[in-house]
Each structure stands twice: as structure tokens, then as C-alpha cells.
C-alpha positions as MATLAB code, in Angstrom:
seq = 'XXXXXXXXXXXXXXXXXXXXXXXXXXXXXXXXXXXXXXXXXXXXXXXXXXXXXXXXXXXXXXXXXXXXXXXXXXXXXXXXXXXXXXXXXXXXXXXXXXXXXXXXXXXXXXXXXXXXXXXXXXXXXXXXXXXXXXXXXXXXXXXXXXXXXXXXXXXXXXXXXXXXXXXXXXXXXXXXXXXXXXXXXXXXXXXXXXXXXXXXXXXXXXXXXXXXXXXXXXXXXXXXXXXXXXXXXXXXXXXXXXXXXXXXXXXXXXXXXXXXXXXXXXXXXXXXXXXXXXXXXXXXXXXXXXXXXXXXXXXXXXXXXXXXXXXXXXXXXXXXXXXXXXXXXXXXXXXXXXXXXXXXXXXXXXXXXXXXXXXXXXXXXXXXXXXXXXXXXXXXXXXXXXXXXXXXXXXXXXXXXXXXXXXXXXXXXXXXXXXXXXXXXXXXXXXXXXXXXXXXXXX';
ca = [
      -0.209   -0.128   -0.012;
       2.510    2.827   -1.226;
       1.976    6.137    0.368;
       0.016    4.827    3.451;
       0.818    5.934    6.767;
       3.350    3.400    8.250;
       2.368    1.671   11.775;
       4.945   -0.176   13.607;
       3.535   -2.148   16.848;
       6.240   -4.188   18.471;
       4.449   -6.848   20.375;
       1.900   -9.188   19.651;
       0.364   -9.278   23.176;
      -2.895   -8.117   24.575;
      -2.073   -4.515   23.492;
      -0.275   -5.206   20.122;
      -3.068   -6.990   19.040;
      -5.926   -4.870   20.302;
      -3.922   -1.522   18.429;
      -3.848   -3.948   14.989;
      -7.115   -5.187   15.059;
      -8.362   -1.333   15.691;
      -6.485   -0.359   12.286;
      -7.644   -3.159   10.168;
      -9.479   -1.748    6.683;
      -7.905    1.538    7.532;
      -5.498    3.551    5.169;
      -2.349    2.320    7.045;
       0.084   -0.437    6.475;
       0.344   -1.492   10.094;
       3.940   -4.078   10.548;
       3.308   -6.305   13.943;
       6.692   -7.375   14.990;
       7.318  -10.142   17.590;
       9.995  -12.637   18.934;
       7.398  -15.300   18.632;
       5.160  -16.225   15.897;
       2.262  -16.538   18.509;
       0.033  -14.853   20.570;
       0.003  -16.140   24.073;
      -2.958  -16.002   26.584;
      -0.212  -14.885   29.750;
      -3.311  -15.700   32.936;
      -3.828  -19.051   32.055;
      -0.402  -20.275   31.959;
      -0.143  -21.523   35.814;
      -3.320  -23.692   34.121;
      -0.407  -25.371   31.669;
       2.342  -24.928   34.618;
       0.010  -27.639   36.490;
      -1.510  -30.088   34.071;
      -4.823  -28.414   33.245;
      -4.215  -27.345   29.624;
      -2.062  -27.663   26.906;
      -0.008  -24.793   25.417;
      -2.360  -24.817   22.210;
      -5.119  -24.103   24.532;
      -3.826  -20.739   25.267;
      -1.874  -19.511   22.341;
      -2.916  -18.427   18.655;
      -0.344  -18.108   15.758;
      -0.513  -14.136   15.282;
      -0.576  -14.697   11.594;
      -4.217  -17.041   11.944;
      -5.319  -13.471   14.410;
      -4.795  -10.895   11.525;
      -5.207  -12.872    8.358;
      -8.253  -11.406    7.477;
      -6.967   -7.678    8.172;
      -5.543   -7.687    5.042;
      -3.368   -4.125    6.221;
      -1.867   -5.824    8.330;
       1.338   -8.188    8.150;
       3.338   -9.938   10.580;
       7.425  -10.185   11.332;
       8.863  -12.658   13.399;
      11.943  -10.725   14.854;
      13.682   -9.437   17.892;
      14.325   -5.402   17.719;
      17.256   -4.296   19.451;
      17.231   -0.590   19.180;
      15.753    2.406   17.420;
      16.973    5.154   14.898;
      14.705    8.133   16.008;
      16.229   10.650   13.696;
      15.266    8.545   10.290;
      12.095    6.853   12.126;
      13.095    3.409   12.202;
      13.310    0.096   14.444;
      16.814   -1.620   14.357;
      16.237   -5.459   14.251;
      18.718   -8.280   15.892;
      19.321   -9.553   12.495;
      20.337   -6.117   11.167;
      17.403   -5.005    9.857;
      15.359   -2.008    9.527;
      11.588   -0.488    9.357;
      10.681    2.540    8.821;
       7.249    3.938   10.640;
       5.278    6.979   10.678;
       3.814    5.791   14.167;
       5.630    3.862   16.424;
       3.773    1.445   19.294;
       5.800   -0.187   21.841;
       3.914   -2.787   23.528;
       6.276   -5.845   24.450;
       5.499   -6.479   27.735;
       6.829   -7.556   30.927;
       9.705  -10.594   32.401;
      10.422  -11.748   36.014;
      12.268   -9.473   38.950;
      13.862  -10.871   41.208;
      15.017   -7.617   42.692;
      18.681   -7.645   42.050;
      18.872  -11.083   42.910;
      18.355  -12.512   39.153;
      21.418  -14.068   38.184;
      20.950  -16.318   42.215;
      17.593  -16.822   42.168;
      16.112  -16.668   38.585;
      17.797  -20.226   38.187;
      16.521  -22.075   40.649;
      12.660  -19.907   40.893;
      11.255  -19.785   37.735;
       8.396  -17.193   36.818;
       5.434  -17.564   34.600;
       5.872  -15.443   31.403;
       6.360  -18.275   28.406;
       5.242  -21.196   27.579;
       8.808  -22.350   28.034;
       8.255  -20.961   32.046;
       4.915  -23.147   32.011;
       6.366  -26.712   30.553;
       9.630  -26.444   32.806;
       7.366  -25.636   35.964;
       5.089  -28.759   35.203;
       8.079  -31.023   34.770;
       9.295  -29.865   37.663;
       6.364  -30.602   39.407;
       5.765  -33.706   38.371;
       8.862  -34.622   38.469;
       8.999  -34.234   42.060;
       6.703  -36.503   42.777;
       8.474  -38.986   40.666;
      11.661  -38.586   42.220;
       9.649  -38.897   45.747;
       7.860  -42.193   44.453;
      11.406  -44.136   44.259;
      13.567  -42.352   47.441;
      13.861  -44.405   50.482;
      14.841  -41.653   52.355;
      12.078  -39.659   54.033;
      13.714  -36.375   54.303;
      14.306  -36.475   50.858;
      10.977  -37.112   50.014;
       9.764  -34.560   52.127;
      12.169  -32.431   50.024;
      10.634  -33.341   47.050;
       6.996  -32.714   47.994;
       7.436  -29.370   49.159;
       6.365  -26.745   47.217;
       6.947  -23.148   47.458;
       5.500  -20.353   45.578;
       6.482  -16.714   46.260;
       4.125  -13.785   46.011;
       0.473  -13.678   47.075;
      -0.593  -11.688   43.880;
      -3.126  -13.085   41.692;
      -1.015  -15.579   40.111;
       0.699  -16.926   43.410;
      -2.467  -17.291   44.408;
      -3.749  -19.060   41.565;
      -0.439  -21.283   41.747;
      -0.690  -22.580   45.086;
      -4.504  -23.667   44.890;
      -3.940  -25.488   41.292;
      -0.411  -26.957   42.496;
      -2.781  -28.363   46.066;
      -5.533  -29.634   44.033;
      -3.149  -31.499   41.419;
      -1.586  -32.714   45.074;
      -4.816  -33.666   47.023;
      -7.146  -34.828   44.456;
      -5.383  -35.315   40.588;
      -2.805  -37.642   41.825;
      -4.128  -39.438   45.167;
      -4.613  -42.675   43.384;
      -1.426  -42.250   41.277;
       1.758  -43.781   43.249;
       1.963  -46.770   45.351;
       4.824  -45.787   47.850;
       3.972  -41.960   48.169;
       0.846  -40.165   49.510;
       0.458  -37.256   47.034;
      -2.007  -35.843   49.688;
       1.185  -35.281   51.913;
       2.485  -32.966   50.027;
       3.103  -29.254   51.745;
       2.273  -26.084   49.225;
       3.488  -22.902   51.120;
       2.830  -19.545   50.020;
       5.251  -16.721   51.120;
       3.805  -13.102   51.041;
       5.692  -10.396   52.469;
       2.717   -8.397   53.808;
       0.003   -9.501   56.140;
      -2.838  -10.504   53.519;
      -2.563  -12.250   50.267;
      -4.681  -10.844   47.081;
      -3.568   -6.981   48.562;
      -5.579   -4.993   45.864;
      -8.779   -6.349   46.778;
     -11.051   -5.336   49.659;
     -10.030   -7.369   53.128;
     -13.197   -9.319   52.935;
     -12.446  -10.702   49.304;
      -8.592  -11.039   50.798;
      -9.856  -12.636   53.778;
     -12.111  -14.868   51.719;
      -9.258  -16.045   49.437;
      -6.960  -16.801   52.060;
     -10.088  -19.276   53.821;
      -9.849  -20.835   50.428;
      -6.601  -21.240   50.167;
      -6.099  -22.977   53.443;
      -9.061  -25.266   53.108;
      -6.873  -26.341   49.888;
      -4.224  -27.241   52.318;
      -1.624  -24.754   51.532;
       0.269  -23.223   54.243;
       0.180  -19.065   54.381;
       3.620  -17.924   55.632;
       2.237  -14.212   55.825;
       4.669  -11.087   56.639;
       7.881  -13.624   55.689;
      10.359  -11.995   53.061;
      12.337  -14.156   51.035;
      16.151  -13.658   51.711;
      17.746  -16.346   49.680;
      16.812  -19.442   47.220;
      18.764  -22.072   46.020;
      18.491  -25.264   44.199;
      17.095  -27.334   47.629;
      16.062  -24.417   49.713;
      14.061  -21.227   50.413;
      15.364  -18.766   53.465;
      12.442  -16.794   54.879;
      13.267  -13.962   57.407;
      10.384  -13.232   59.550;
      11.034  -10.202   62.469;
      14.578  -10.715   61.610;
      14.503  -14.301   62.518;
      15.581  -16.519   59.336;
      13.838  -19.941   58.393;
      15.163  -22.433   56.013;
      12.262  -24.707   54.248;
      13.730  -27.424   52.211;
      12.488  -27.412   48.618;
      13.374  -28.361   45.122;
      10.319  -27.112   43.742;
       9.764  -22.728   43.947;
       7.821  -20.572   41.548;
       8.388  -17.225   41.320;
       5.247  -14.478   41.161;
       6.380  -11.688   43.437;
       7.433   -9.276   41.059;
       7.861   -8.481   37.271;
       9.654   -6.172   35.338;
       9.263   -4.080   32.048;
      10.871   -5.710   28.950;
      14.442   -4.212   28.599;
      13.180   -2.665   24.753;
      11.469    0.599   27.244;
      14.484    1.425   28.458;
      16.320    1.204   24.899;
      13.880    3.434   23.581;
      13.979    6.225   26.622;
      17.764    6.179   25.639;
      17.101    6.864   22.247;
      14.814    9.899   23.444;
      16.326   10.871   26.124;
      14.693   13.018   28.951;
      12.173   10.449   29.476;
      11.635    8.823   33.252;
      11.790    4.925   34.341;
      10.387    4.087   37.132;
      12.106    1.517   39.598;
       9.902   -1.692   37.421;
      11.808   -0.373   34.012;
       8.333    1.255   32.797;
       8.353    4.201   30.814;
       6.158    7.365   31.919;
       3.966    8.369   29.357;
       1.699   11.492   28.437;
      -1.971   11.022   29.538;
      -2.458   10.154   25.260;
       0.010    7.089   25.961;
       2.444    8.985   23.941;
       6.234    8.923   24.913;
       7.866   12.552   25.514;
       7.475   14.953   22.927;
       6.995   12.344   20.048;
       3.520   12.313   18.911;
       4.069    9.696   17.243;
       5.882    6.939   19.375;
       3.826    5.309   22.030;
       4.225    2.817   25.095;
       1.079    0.496   26.165;
       0.938   -2.062   28.480;
       3.107   -3.704   30.893;
       5.764   -1.792   29.798;
       4.404    1.773   30.458;
       3.778    3.337   33.437;
       0.339    5.870   33.796;
      -1.658    6.740   36.619;
      -5.481    6.297   36.813;
      -8.072    8.277   37.781;
      -7.540    6.985   41.758;
      -4.074    8.534   41.081;
      -2.399    5.165   41.323;
      -0.447    3.831   38.609;
      -2.490    1.395   36.124;
      -2.123   -2.435   36.746;
      -0.615   -4.427   34.501;
      -3.442   -6.416   33.723;
      -4.997   -7.418   30.140;
      -7.854   -5.197   30.210;
      -5.626   -2.033   30.864;
      -3.256   -3.424   27.472;
      -6.412   -4.432   25.510;
      -8.109   -0.770   25.582;
      -4.777    1.255   25.668;
      -4.556   -0.911   22.399;
      -7.732    0.361   21.156;
      -7.443    4.102   22.384;
      -3.873    4.014   20.309;
      -5.553    2.555   17.495;
      -8.357    5.379   17.256;
      -5.660    7.905   17.874;
      -3.746    6.872   15.177;
      -6.825    7.252   12.757;
      -7.673   10.334   13.840;
      -4.047   11.866   13.040;
      -3.893   10.012    9.790;
      -7.348   11.659    8.647;
      -6.665   15.111   10.127;
      -9.092   14.898   12.765;
      -8.970   16.651   16.549;
      -7.283   14.215   18.729;
      -9.660   12.466   21.620;
      -9.573   13.306   25.384;
      -6.581   11.657   27.773;
      -7.023    7.710   27.969;
      -9.056    6.946   30.698;
      -9.227    2.923   31.968;
     -12.568    1.412   32.592;
     -12.143   -1.059   35.261;
     -14.501   -3.505   34.599;
     -13.697   -5.926   37.585;
     -10.999   -7.936   39.338;
     -10.647  -10.853   40.110;
      -8.716  -14.480   40.942;
      -9.631  -18.050   41.323;
      -8.076  -20.179   43.700;
      -9.533  -23.588   42.873;
     -12.800  -25.384   41.434;
     -15.437  -23.576   42.244;
     -13.559  -21.214   44.549;
     -12.492  -17.205   43.701;
     -13.048  -13.871   44.456;
     -14.004  -11.204   42.370;
     -15.033   -7.011   42.505;
     -17.431   -5.736   39.595;
     -19.026   -2.335   39.272;
     -18.370   -2.131   43.332;
     -19.945   -5.527   44.037;
     -18.000   -8.528   45.677;
     -18.333  -11.744   44.728;
     -17.329  -14.808   46.551;
     -17.561  -18.669   45.638;
     -19.160  -20.563   42.774;
     -20.358  -17.070   41.208;
     -17.226  -15.482   41.318;
     -15.512  -18.644   39.741;
     -18.258  -18.871   36.892;
     -17.555  -14.837   36.601;
     -13.832  -16.064   35.690;
     -14.587  -19.051   33.662;
     -16.748  -16.175   31.254;
     -14.093  -13.399   31.286;
     -11.010  -15.537   30.593;
     -13.025  -17.592   27.862;
     -14.114  -14.492   26.177;
     -10.362  -12.895   26.351;
      -8.901  -16.200   24.452;
      -7.931  -14.635   20.762;
      -9.728  -17.580   18.591;
     -13.075  -18.904   18.795;
     -11.237  -22.456   18.545;
      -9.065  -21.614   21.256;
     -12.200  -20.706   22.967;
     -13.884  -23.995   22.649;
     -11.187  -26.206   23.211;
     -10.559  -24.735   27.033;
     -14.295  -24.522   27.531;
     -14.342  -28.648   26.724;
     -11.116  -29.137   28.806;
     -12.351  -27.520   31.842;
     -16.049  -29.204   31.547;
     -14.046  -32.606   31.868;
     -11.671  -31.272   34.469;
     -14.162  -30.363   36.301;
     -16.379  -33.942   36.544;
     -13.316  -35.960   36.085;
     -11.076  -34.045   38.383;
      -8.643  -35.045   35.992;
      -5.569  -33.067   34.555;
      -5.227  -34.408   31.198;
      -1.946  -32.760   30.227;
       0.148  -33.794   32.993;
       3.177  -34.221   30.747;
       6.872  -34.221   31.773;
       8.477  -32.636   28.681;
      12.111  -31.128   29.582;
      13.362  -33.199   32.624;
      16.907  -34.206   32.338;
      15.527  -37.677   34.433;
      18.460  -37.806   36.638;
      16.915  -38.585   39.642;
      17.139  -37.220   42.928;
      20.357  -35.462   44.347;
      20.248  -36.957   48.016;
      20.617  -40.647   48.882;
      19.829  -43.486   45.363;
      17.033  -44.049   44.107;
      15.046  -47.556   44.902;
      15.757  -49.620   42.004;
      13.622  -49.996   39.221;
      12.812  -54.087   38.662;
      10.552  -56.037   36.181;
       9.925  -59.184   35.418;
       9.864  -61.447   32.079;
       7.058  -62.951   31.305;
];
């Protein structure tokens, strides 16, 4: 489309997809770049990590999503920098992509508060399919090793699972591991009792789900305890090794023997935000690496550069920073698409971006959830059904919605998790005493 306004969208997440969809069938030439060739529904990664869903259930090829948008093309590549004077993005392979409008929506990654090199290898977070399948393999391998190890101390260490962080991701992960151990696997082993597993949730404050009102937070903790999750509140993680977690409470340290740790305590913006700021100069970045944006989502004095979703920092109506959740990213993507359309048509710019908070919710297991919407509070089965509906509708493709709905229906009836696959284990066995021998008999 020669002569059309060139829009470059970096990142195929919620914000990037929403912006591209909003620009479909407009006099623009849209290029969507992502390192991966698929869009990932990150809020359901914990279900992949605990065997409830397969990766393909929550991911969709980018080309499939935008195939009906004839003015949108996709490129699999990695942006490594920007030449803002020439209005070009620099790719890692040396290519350059020109733009008239740049939309940066590259999301976030794990944040270990300065301990990335020390803690990262032992405490994976949930941001990618690889993270989820690695955690799944680690959890399931722990039960397999416990089944074969004759030492009681080793079994206890294998069957102890620590989740760090009491936000929605941490709560959902802890509840899902508890259901896996206490329900799904309860008859699968002969030497060990999976229900004896300890699931510990560590949170450095007096309650979990702090973004919820006290009543819903308390209900969430009640549900977790119902599932057998141990809550270590007001405990700070000060050390993570291959076989232990060290927590501090009132300046008293306590060591938890475990080989399975899941990190859900913090995120930081992708490094590309800092690279953009350095190329523009004079732009603030908060402690989480997020780019401070103007009320219209533009960056600095560049009306042609936007930062969306987890990579940006913007205050809402209440003066607090907008949360890094999918609805914010989607609404910003739609807003920026409209802004670019107005700019192309030389129309009056719209007002500042305003986030419409439709509600917040978290699930803690089967028929257990908390939700807040339109000033109303919901718990239990009703909140769980609301959570199911919202997450089904946010999936990118109709096929994914059907697959997930069928899978969840079967899991609910059977209490089973069919995607319990150990796909990236080294099968090396325990690190303590020798494993019990594997015997076989010939017919």
C-alpha cells in the first residue's frame, strides 16, 4: 500500500493485537513484529504449569489472528534498538523497519529485585510457554523422585512446593498445585501419598490479594487454607538455592527444604522500554523499568511514539499507577488505534486515555474464586463462573475458546488434568540418596 501511513507495532500481546485489530481496513500499513510467531494468553499459564491445559489451548499464531486484516503484516523478529532520527526500528539480524507511528507493547518479565542471577535459575516465573512447561516438569518430576527415593527427608523435600508472592498469579498457582496433589494424583502412586505434599505460599505482607478489599482477601486466604495451602504471611524471601528457600520473619530466618519454587512476586518491564528512552532522552523510567507516558499514551515530545501495557507507567483516575493487567493493555491498544486513525485523517485528537475498570478477579481452585466488579463483591461458585466466562472470552480465537471450555468441563467432572507431561526433564533422579531400583519381570 504505497503512500499509506506506516504503523509499526512491536509486541504481539494484548495491547499489540488490540491496536492492530483497531487499525484493520484503514488507510494504514501496519507491521506487527514479535520474537514469537504466536499470541499467548498469559493469565492461564498457571494451568499449563499444573497440567490442566496444553500450551496450544492458550496460544494462537499471529498470522492466523490477523489474516483477515489485509493491511496488517507480521514479522517474526527481535527489535534491538531504534534510530529515532530516521524513524526506523533496528532488528537483531541487522534489518531496519521504517515507521510513521511506533507502538511499543513488549510486556514484562520476571523481577527478582537484584537477585536475578542467584534466584532466577531456581525459581522460574510464569511469563512464557517454556516457563510453564519447565515448571510443570519440575512439579511432576518431584512426585516421581519422591516415589523412588527411600529416604524420608528427601521425600519431604521433593514434596514441598513453595510459591513466592500473594498476588493473583501466586494464589492461583498455589491453589492449583494443591488440587493437583490432593485430588488429581491421590491414587496415581504406590509408595508415596501425594496428599502429604506441602504447598507453601510466601507473602511479604499481612494478607494475600492486596488489590482486593479486606473481605475478599480474607475469603481468598480461607479458600487457600481449605485446600491445604500453608500461608507464610509477613515473611520475606532472602535466599533461594537449588534445594532450599530462606525466609525472614521479624529478623528471624527459617530455611524451607524444597527443590520446587515458583516465582510470582514481581515483574519488570521488558528491556526495550529502556532502549527506547535512551534513544529519545529525557524520559523517566520507574523502578520497575516502565516508561512514563503522557495522558494520551505518547512518549515525551514525540506524538508518533506510543508505549502500552506492562511497559508503560500511567496514573489512573485515583492517582495510582494503572495495573499491569490484560484489560488495561487491550483498552490502550484500542485507544491508540483510534488516535492514529484520527491523526491520519487530520481530525481532532481524542481526550486523554481513561481506563474503565470492569473488575478484578482471582480463582483459588474448583468453585473457589473472588471477584470485584462495578462496586459489587462476589465469592465462591458465582465468582468462579464469572472468572471462567471472562477468561474464555479473552482468548484470541474461537477454536481456543471451544478447546478450553471442553477441557475445563472434563477436568471439572473427572477432577483430572490430562496434560500432565514431563517434557523437559533430564531424568537424572534425586540429588540425595540413591533411588530405589526399578525392577521388571519377564513373562
